[in-house]
N, C-alpha and C positions, 0 to 999 in steps of 0.2 A: 407775291404780294398780297398779302393776308385781308381781306373785307369780308363786312358780315353781309349775307347776303339772305334774303326774307323768300322763303319758298312760300307761297299762298295754294293753297288746294283750290284748284278750280270748282264751285259746287255744280254735281252732277245734274243730268238730265232726268234722277230717279228722285230728287230732292222731293221731299214729302212730310206732312207733319204725323207721326203713327206716334210717337209719345210712349218710345220703346226705352226711355231711360230713367228710371227711378234716381231720385236725388237729384235730375236737372230739374229744374223749376220750371223754366221757360219751356222746356220740352214738355214735360207732362200739364203744364196748363195751356197750351197750343196743340194738345191732341186732339184729332178730328178737323183741325180749319182746312181750308182750299189751300194746300203751298203752290207758289209760281217759281218754278225753277227756272223760266227764260231771265225772270225779273232777278231771280236770287245770283244767279251767274253776271250780269250784266255787271250787277252793286259789287259783286267781288272784283270785277275785272276795272271799275270806277277806282276802287281801293287801291290795285296794282298801279294804277296811272296817276293815281296821288304821290305814290311811296316815290315813282321816278320823278315827277316833279321837283320833289323832293331833294332828291339828287339820291338816293338810296337803290342801290343794287336790286335786282328784284329776279326771282325766279319760279316756277310754279310746279305742282305737281297735280296730275292729271285723274280726272275720275276711273273708278273700277270698273270692272264689267258687273253690271247689274240685271237682270235679278244673279245673282252668286248660284248657275245652277250646277259648278263640283259641288257645291257646301251642302246642297240640298240631295244630290246624290249622295253624298256620303251620313247624311240621314235615313236613305231610304226612301226617297221620295221626288218627285219633282214639282216644277210650280204650279202646274194646272192642277195638283192633288193635292198640294200643301194646304194649311188654314190657312184662313188671312192672317193669323200673327205670325205664321211663318213665312208666309209672302213677306209681309213687310221686315221682317229680320233678314231676307235675301235680298231685297232692294236697296234698303239704308243706302241714303247718299253721304252717310256720314264720316266717310273718309276726306270726304271737303275740308275737316276741321285737323289740319297736317302740324297742329302742336303734338299730336296723338300720334302722329307718323313713328319718330324714331326721338332716341335721344342723343345727344353731338357732344363731342369731346373733341374741341377744334386743336390742332396739330402742337401747339405751345403748350397745352396742359399734359403730354401724353408722353410716357417711355420713350416709344419709338418715334417720337416726331410727325406720326402720322394722324390722320381726323378720324375718328372711329364715329359711327354711329350705327347702334341699335336697335333696330325695329322691335314696335312696342307689340306686346300678344295682344292686350285688350281684352285680359279672359272674362273679367267681369261682368260684361254686359252680351249677352247672345249676338244680338245684331251686328257686334264691332269684333266678337271675337273671331271672325273670317276673314279681316283686312287685312292681316299681314301679309299673307303671300303676293297677293299684288301690291300691296305698298314695296314688299320688300325687292320684286321685279324692277320697282323703279327705282328704286335707290338704289341698285346694282347695275343700272343701265345708267343714271345719271352719275354716279360717282364710279366709276370705271377705274378712273386713274390710281396707280400704284400708291399716291401720296393720302386715299383712302383706305378705312378700312370698315366695311360692313358688317354686320353682324344678323343671324338669325335671332329670333325672340326668346327670351327667358323663357325656360318652361313653366306650362302649368303644374302646382296651382297660385304661382307666385304672380301678382295681377301686377304690370307693367304698362301704364298709359303715357310714358313719352315725356318731351318737351315740357309737357304743358304742369307737370311736376318737379322741374329743374329748372334752375337757377344760376347763371355764371356771371361772377364780379371779376373784376380785372381792372389794371390802370389804363389798359387801350385793350383794342379788340385782338390784334398780335403780339399781346403779353401772356404769360402765363397767368392763369386765374386760380380762382376759388369755385369750385363745384358745387351747387347745394342743390342736393337731392331731398325731398320732401316727400314724406311717406304719412297715410293715417293708419291707425289704429283702431280709431271707431267713431262712426258719425252717427251716432242717438239713431234714429231709425232710416237712416240711409248708411249704403255700404262703402267703407273707405275703401278706395279702388287701387290705390298704389301704395303697395308692400314694400316695407324693410330690405328683406328679403330678397326681393328685384333688384333695388334702387344699390342695394352690395355687390349686386352679382351684374350690373352694368359698372360698376366703378371699375371691379378686379377687371373686368372685360377690356374695359380703356386704357388700363393700365396706366390708372391714374396715382398718383403720390397721396397716399394717406392721408398726410397730413393737410389737404388742400382739398380733399374732398368730406363735407360736412352733410350730415345724417341727420335733418331736422322731424321733429314729429308736427304736423299741422294741425289744430287745437280741435276739438271734435265739436265745436262750439260752428267754427267756421263748417263743418262738413254738413251740420245740422241745419245751418242756416240755407243752404243749396249750394256751398262750396266745394263741390264734387271734384274740381282739379285745383292743387295751388293757385294758378294762374288767375282764378275769379277772386284771390285777394294777395296777390302779391305779385310783383313783376320786377328784374333787374336788368342795367344795363348799364357796362362798363364798371365805373366804379361808386353806381347808383344803386341802393335798394328803396324800391317804393312799397310800403305795404302797409296793408290796414293794421290795428291796433290789437286785433283777436285773430291775426291770421294764424301766430304760431302758439303749440302749447308750453314751451318755453324761450318765450323774447330774450329775456334775461342771457340765458346761458348763449342763444345763438349768435345775441348780438354781440355778444364778449367775443365768442370765438372766431366771429368774423371780423370784428377789431384785430384781434390777435395777427391775422392771414393777412389783412389789407389794411392797413392802419390809415389809407387813404378814404376808406370808405364812406361814403353819405348814405345815412337812413333817413328817407322820409316819410315819416310814418303819419297816418291818418285816424288821429282820432275818434273813439268809439260814439264819443258824445256831439261828436260833430256830425259823423256820416256812420251809420249804423251798418251791421252786417246786413241789415236787411234794405237798407238803401245800396252799398254796396254790390251784392247782387244781382238786386232788380238791376241796376244801371249797368252791370261791367267796368264801373271805376277804374279797376284795376284789370281786369282781359283787355288793355290798352296793349299797343306794339308802344315801346320805351326806346328812342333811338335816338341816335347820336348824328345829327347832320354835319355835311361836310365843313362849316364853319366849325365846328365844334362844339356845338352848343346842343342840347337834348332837347327833343319836343315829344309830346305826349299823344300816343295817334288813338282817339276815344269815339265810341260808338256816339249814333245822335240821342242814345237815349240819356247818357252821362250830361248832355245840355241839357235835358228835358227835367229832369231833376234837383229841385233847387237846392236842397242839403248839397248834394255833390259839387252841381256847378259853383255856387258859392264860395266853399272850399277850395276850388281848382284857381277861381276866379284867385281869391288869395295868394294859393302858394305861389302862382305866375307873375303876381306881382312882387314877392319877396326877391331876397336876394337867394335862394336855393338855385341847383344845379338843374330844372328842368324849368325851361322860361317860355313857352310856345303851345300851343294846345293847336291840333288838329282834329276836325270831327268829321268823319264819316259815314254812311248810311249804307249799313248791311242789316236792315230789318229784316228780312229773310231767314236769313243765319241766325241774329240775334231771335228770332221767335222759335227757333228749334234748340238753342240753348247756347251759340257759340258767337264770340265778338272778335273784334278784328286779331286779336293776338291768339283765339283758339284757329284759326284762318290761315296761318302763318308756323313754320318752321324755322330757325335762326339757324344758319350753318355760317361759322369762319372757315372761310377758306381761299385759293386764288382761284377766282372767276375763272381762269383759262385752262383750270385741272378738269372743268365741268364738261359733261357733254351740253354742250350750245343752243341745243333742242329745248334744255330746258330753264333757259335763260330769257327774261324778255326783255324786248323795247317797245315804244308804242305802236309800231309797225308789227312786230308780231300780237301782240293784243288788237289790234285792227283784225286781221286775220281770226283769232280764238271768237272774239265779237261776233264775224260775221257768221262763223259757223253757230251759235248759241240763237242767235237771232233766227237763221235757218232750220237749225233742229229740233232744240232744246222745246220742250211740252209747253204752253204759255201756263197750262193748269194743273193738278194734281186733285184730286177731290180723295178721300180715304176711299171710296167703295167703287174707283176706280183702279183701283193695285191689280186686281183680278182679271182686268181685259186684255187680252191677247196683243190686241192692236196698239195698248200703249206700249205694253211691254216690248212690241216689234220699235215704236218711236225710239224708247230710250236706247235699244239697243242700238239703232243704226246711227244715234245722234253718236255715241262716243265714237264710232268706228267711223264717221265723218270727221270726227275730231283729229283723230289720228292721224290718218288720211291726209290731211291739210296740213298737219306739223310732222309728215315722215316721222311719225314715232309708230310706224305698224307693227313693229315686234310686240307691241303692249297688247293686240288686238284681243289676244286669247291670256291675258294675264291680270 
């Protein structure tokens, strides 16, 4: 029984605002603020509970070991000896954005009938470039069943940032689909993080039908406006594509190719005259979870910031009042993640699979979320100021917090990964 499972990244105890991500406007704007790791993680847990209340299947991916001492050793230094900037890069909790964990191709799309996952290399940003070994260890554990094929990263220099630049459209989750790989060429003052060569490599690895893998260029204007990933300007679910008018470099060709391969596709395009790119990026209108509910309807799970933006909320109200496929809005509070540049969609990796084939320790219900929340409330730091990241006592607290979580969840294999 194949269903879509949302694996949310639990926000780790080292969550802080170091402003390490050029092109991510929220992250750079909020650099130097005092972060609240405990509140951040509880916000994420509340989002997972809201998904469960909607009848969705929910999973979790766990914080990586931070600071990353092995990475620092590879640079011939230690945390105590490293510069402030290098300490921040070693301490980053950015793996919480599970949309960058991997690219996923469900079994109905692949030649061998297995669900393929390729861990993202994230080479464009130093603080994220060392995530993949820890993420790969989790994927290998959670998806060890033979019905999955888990792949290592695409080698550098080709940047791959995972599902944040990948969309899948289909008649139903358990039916063969069209996989859309969105890459960048230029982003004006900001780097294009997803390379076409990486997307092509992932599609080949996953043994996709060449006719049902589309490679689409993201518009330079979108990247320059702060859409560092495609999921900041577009999201898809089953037969529906929800996108900003300026999301793609050649939307006419893309839409025509998509309609040719999936005639029943419904394209919901937000006009720039109603919602500017600036408003779309600031509100994370498109960095929402577009999900199919148990009754067959679709809901858009949005951050509070979308409701607070008059242009965005006005357009959304008109959309759900119409006859389109998206008829329900659900608003969640993930402000701590949003302030670092990640909305509801950034926090989750979508995997279409049989839940029975997944290591049950990575699936959650309310009782398991209660367990996680208790650990967070007991061990996660209440606040981290920028100057505090050099404090050995804080580092010790962060490391003990993660160990306590893994012990509570009985996933101690990951303590050193």
